[in-house]
C-alpha positions as CSV (number, residue, x, y, z in Angstrom):
1,M,-63.8,111.2,87.3
2,N,-64.8,114.4,85.4
3,V,-64.6,114.9,81.6
4,N,-61.2,116.7,81.8
5,E,-59.7,113.9,83.8
6,R,-61.1,111.3,81.3
7,R,-59.7,113.4,78.3
8,N,-56.3,113.8,80.0
9,R,-56.2,110.0,80.6
10,L,-56.8,109.3,76.9
11,R,-54.1,111.8,75.8
12,Q,-51.7,110.3,78.3
13,I,-52.4,106.9,76.8
14,L,-51.7,108.2,73.3
15,Q,-48.5,109.9,74.5
16,G,-47.3,107.0,76.6
17,R,-45.3,103.9,75.8
18,D,-47.8,101.1,76.4
19,C,-50.5,99.6,74.2
20,V,-53.9,99.7,75.9
21,L,-56.7,97.4,74.9
22,A,-60.0,99.2,74.4
23,S,-63.4,97.7,74.4
24,S,-66.6,98.2,72.5
25,V,-69.5,100.0,74.2
26,G,-72.9,100.9,72.9
27,D,-75.0,102.2,75.8
28,P,-74.8,103.2,79.4
29,L,-75.0,99.7,80.8
30,S,-72.2,98.3,78.5
31,A,-70.1,101.3,79.5
32,R,-70.6,100.6,83.2
33,I,-69.7,96.9,82.6
34,G,-66.5,98.2,81.0
35,D,-65.9,100.3,84.1
36,E,-66.4,97.3,86.3
37,L,-63.9,95.3,84.3
38,G,-61.2,98.0,84.3
39,V,-61.6,99.2,80.8
40,Q,-59.9,102.6,80.3
41,V,-61.0,103.3,76.8
42,G,-64.4,102.5,75.4
43,V,-65.2,102.7,71.6
44,L,-68.6,103.7,70.4
45,G,-68.5,102.4,66.8
46,G,-70.8,103.7,64.0
47,S,-72.1,100.2,63.5
48,V,-73.0,99.7,67.1
49,A,-74.6,103.1,67.4
50,S,-76.7,102.4,64.4
51,L,-77.8,99.0,65.8
52,A,-78.4,100.5,69.3
53,V,-80.4,103.5,68.2
54,L,-82.1,102.3,65.0
55,G,-81.7,98.5,64.8
56,A,-80.2,99.2,61.3
57,P,-77.0,98.2,59.6
58,D,-74.0,100.6,59.3
59,L,-75.1,102.5,56.2
60,I,-75.0,106.1,57.6
61,V,-78.7,106.3,58.1
62,L,-78.0,107.4,61.7
63,T,-78.0,111.2,62.1
64,L,-75.5,113.3,64.0
65,S,-78.0,114.3,66.6
66,E,-78.8,110.6,67.3
67,L,-75.1,109.8,67.6
68,V,-74.5,112.7,69.9
69,E,-77.4,111.7,72.1
70,Q,-76.2,108.2,72.4
71,A,-72.7,109.4,73.3
72,R,-74.2,111.7,76.0
73,R,-76.1,108.8,77.6
74,I,-72.7,106.9,77.8
75,T,-70.6,109.8,79.1
76,R,-73.2,110.7,81.7
77,V,-72.5,107.4,83.6
78,A,-69.1,106.1,82.5
79,R,-65.7,106.5,84.1
80,L,-63.9,105.2,81.0
81,S,-62.7,107.5,78.3
82,L,-65.1,107.4,75.3
83,L,-63.7,107.3,71.8
84,V,-66.4,107.8,69.2
85,D,-66.3,106.7,65.6
86,A,-67.7,109.9,63.9
87,D,-67.5,108.2,60.4
88,H,-66.9,110.9,57.8
89,G,-67.9,113.8,60.1
90,Y,-71.4,113.8,58.6
91,G,-70.5,115.7,55.5
92,N,-67.8,118.1,54.3
93,A,-65.2,119.9,56.5
94,L,-67.8,122.4,57.8
95,N,-70.0,119.5,58.9
96,V,-66.9,118.0,60.6
97,M,-66.6,121.2,62.6
98,R,-70.2,120.9,63.8
99,T,-69.7,117.2,64.6
100,V,-66.6,118.0,66.7
101,E,-68.4,120.8,68.6
102,E,-71.5,118.6,69.3
103,L,-69.5,115.6,70.5
104,Q,-67.1,117.5,72.7
105,N,-70.0,119.3,74.4
106,V,-71.4,116.0,75.6
107,G,-68.1,114.8,77.2
108,V,-66.6,112.6,74.4
109,C,-62.9,112.2,74.9
110,G,-61.8,111.5,71.4
111,I,-63.2,111.0,67.9
112,S,-62.1,109.5,64.7
113,I,-62.7,111.1,61.3
114,E,-62.3,108.8,58.3
115,D,-61.5,109.4,54.6
116,T,-64.1,107.0,53.3
117,L,-66.6,108.4,50.8
118,L,-69.8,108.4,52.8
119,P,-72.7,107.9,52.5
120,R,-72.5,105.5,49.5
121,A,-72.6,107.5,46.3
122,Y,-75.4,106.8,43.8
123,G,-74.3,104.4,41.1
124,A,-71.0,103.6,42.8
125,P,-69.7,100.3,41.4
126,D,-68.1,99.6,44.8
127,P,-69.6,100.7,48.1
128,F,-66.1,101.3,49.5
129,Q,-64.4,104.4,48.1
130,L,-62.1,107.1,49.4
131,I,-62.1,110.8,49.2
132,T,-59.0,112.6,48.0
133,V,-56.0,113.1,50.3
134,E,-56.5,116.8,50.1
135,E,-60.1,116.7,51.3
136,G,-59.2,114.2,54.1
137,A,-56.5,116.6,55.3
138,D,-58.8,119.6,55.3
139,K,-61.3,117.6,57.3
140,I,-58.7,117.0,59.9
141,R,-57.6,120.6,59.9
142,A,-61.2,121.7,60.4
143,A,-61.7,119.2,63.2
144,V,-58.6,120.5,65.0
145,R,-59.8,124.0,64.8
146,A,-63.2,123.2,66.1
147,R,-61.7,121.2,68.9
148,G,-60.0,124.3,70.3
149,D,-58.6,123.9,73.8
150,S,-61.2,121.3,74.9
151,G,-58.6,118.5,75.1
152,M,-60.6,116.1,73.0
153,A,-58.3,114.0,70.8
154,I,-58.7,114.0,67.0
155,L,-57.8,110.8,65.3
156,A,-57.4,110.6,61.5
157,R,-58.8,107.3,60.2
158,T,-58.0,105.7,56.9
159,S,-58.9,102.3,55.3
160,A,-56.5,102.9,52.4
161,L,-54.7,99.6,53.0
162,A,-57.5,97.8,51.2
163,L,-57.5,100.0,48.2
164,E,-54.1,101.7,47.9
165,G,-51.7,99.5,49.8
166,V,-49.0,100.6,52.2
167,D,-47.7,103.3,49.9
168,G,-51.1,105.0,49.5
169,T,-51.8,104.6,53.2
170,L,-48.5,106.3,54.1
171,R,-49.2,109.2,51.8
172,R,-52.5,109.8,53.6
173,L,-51.1,109.3,57.1
174,R,-48.3,111.8,56.4
175,A,-50.9,114.4,55.2
176,Y,-53.1,113.8,58.2
177,E,-50.0,114.2,60.5
178,Q,-49.3,117.6,58.9
179,A,-52.9,118.6,59.3
180,G,-52.6,118.4,63.1
181,A,-54.2,115.0,64.0
182,D,-53.4,113.7,67.5
183,G,-53.3,110.0,66.4
184,L,-53.7,107.8,63.4
185,F,-56.5,105.2,63.3
186,I,-55.9,102.2,61.0
187,P,-58.7,99.5,60.9
188,G,-58.2,96.0,59.6
189,L,-54.4,95.9,59.7
190,S,-53.3,92.3,60.1
191,Q,-49.8,92.0,58.6
192,R,-46.8,92.8,60.8
193,A,-44.8,93.8,57.7
194,D,-47.4,96.5,57.0
195,L,-47.3,97.8,60.6
196,D,-43.5,97.7,60.6
197,R,-43.3,99.9,57.5
198,I,-45.9,102.3,58.8
199,A,-44.3,102.6,62.2
200,Q,-41.0,103.5,60.6
201,E,-42.4,106.4,58.7
202,V,-45.0,108.1,60.9
203,R,-44.5,110.0,64.2
204,L,-48.0,110.0,65.7
205,P,-49.4,107.3,68.0
206,I,-51.3,104.6,66.2
207,V,-54.7,103.1,67.0
208,L,-55.6,99.7,65.5
209,G,-59.1,98.4,65.1
210,G,-59.8,94.8,64.1
211,G,-57.0,92.7,62.7
212,S,-55.8,89.2,63.6
213,A,-56.0,87.9,67.2
214,D,-52.3,87.0,66.9
215,L,-51.4,90.6,66.2
216,L,-53.7,92.2,68.7
217,G,-52.7,89.8,71.4
218,D,-49.0,90.8,71.2
219,S,-49.2,94.0,73.2
220,A,-45.4,94.3,73.6
221,Y,-44.9,94.1,69.9
222,L,-47.6,96.6,69.2
223,A,-46.2,99.0,71.8
224,S,-42.8,98.8,70.2
225,R,-44.4,99.9,66.9
226,G,-46.1,103.0,68.3
227,V,-49.5,101.4,68.8
228,R,-51.1,103.0,71.9
229,I,-54.7,101.7,71.6
230,C,-56.0,98.6,70.0
231,F,-59.4,96.9,70.0
232,S,-60.6,93.7,68.4
233,G,-63.9,95.1,67.1
234,H,-67.5,95.0,68.2
235,R,-68.2,91.3,68.7
236,P,-69.3,91.8,72.3
237,Y,-72.3,93.7,71.2
238,A,-73.3,91.0,68.8
239,E,-72.8,88.3,71.4
240,A,-74.8,90.3,73.9
241,A,-77.7,90.6,71.4
242,R,-77.5,86.8,70.9
243,A,-77.6,86.2,74.6
244,F,-80.6,88.4,75.1
245,H,-82.3,86.7,72.2
246,D,-81.6,83.3,73.7
247,A,-82.8,84.4,77.1
248,V,-86.1,85.7,75.8
249,R,-86.6,82.5,73.7
250,A,-85.8,80.3,76.7
251,E,-88.3,82.2,78.9
252,R,-91.1,81.9,76.4
253,E,-90.4,78.2,75.9
254,R,-90.5,77.7,79.7
255,L,-94.0,79.4,79.7
256,G,-95.2,77.1,76.9
257,C,-95.1,79.5,73.9
258,A,-94.4,78.0,70.5
259,M,-91.2,79.2,69.1
260,P,-89.9,79.5,65.5
261,E,-86.9,77.5,64.3
262,P,-83.6,78.7,65.9
263,I,-81.5,81.1,63.8
264,A,-77.9,80.3,63.1
265,P,-75.7,82.7,65.2
266,A,-73.9,84.1,62.1
267,A,-77.3,85.1,60.6
268,L,-78.9,86.5,63.7
269,M,-77.5,90.1,63.6
270,D,-78.3,90.3,59.9
271,R,-81.9,89.3,60.7
272,L,-82.2,91.7,63.6
273,S,-80.7,94.6,61.7
274,R,-82.8,93.9,58.6
275,T,-79.7,93.7,56.4
276,T,-81.6,92.0,53.5
277,L,-84.2,94.8,53.5
278,Y,-81.5,97.5,53.4
279,D,-79.7,95.6,50.6
280,Q,-82.9,95.8,48.6
281,Y,-83.1,99.6,49.4
282,V,-79.6,100.0,48.0
283,A,-80.6,98.1,44.8
284,D,-83.8,100.1,44.4
285,Y,-82.6,103.6,45.1
286,L,-78.8,103.8,44.7
287,A,-78.3,101.8,41.5
288,P,-79.0,103.2,38.1
289,K,-81.7,101.3,36.2
290,P,-81.6,100.1,32.6
291,G,-82.9,102.9,30.3
292,G,-82.8,105.4,33.2
293,K,-86.1,104.1,34.7
294,S,-86.9,104.4,38.3
295,A,-87.1,101.3,40.5
296,A,-90.9,101.6,40.5
297,G,-91.0,102.0,36.7
298,A,-88.7,99.1,36.1
299,R,-91.1,96.7,37.7
């Protein structure tokens, strides 16, 4: 299946009447596993790309070129339609255009551009902030223009539910509709009442990421509310990492090697991605110090 066929399939899903379950992928092998299991849409998340390429947490330390190269490795072998989380587009609206051009040139079928303020701003009291509606809409307009006639789908993503509630979310979604998005990506939605309200007031197909198992498991309900793609998150990647960790440990134990104490499953990915180290980097270099001293001078 060539790239045009894969892009057409994704657009047909978005324009259809059913809700399709997507799956997380992170590299060529996981994409081929998805193909073997009948997955139609694979999602390369920013967090998974950061782990696969850098072994680092999702703090936007991955570069655009690294994301593009990982996407190319996947599209080179996969039959599934690849949807890439392009985060904030790696900068302003002009950077978004470059991001679109690079990803479409390696066979990506769709991307999501979000309105989160990324990377984390220096001195920000909360790591999770949003850009203005106007800037978010201009990013979508820029993405649509850069996409041209390639057929790649542009999804406008917002996490406004957590900060602005349903009313703020709807204000953003309407603006992104008018900006020309092909679909609306809403992560973390778990309340049916919220989805009911949103579905009544938007026209574009909806993509849901995360949320409760009860909600995501009811495909008939989701389809009736305009949800065309849903996926439960990136747990398969974490479970695959744990399985590889356990397999290596078991092999070394079989051959008589002394092993450290086992790590609790919940803490394993934090350990492997050096989350504690990066938390310290954030404290050292993104937080103002008393008296305006640098981190080194404050010690």
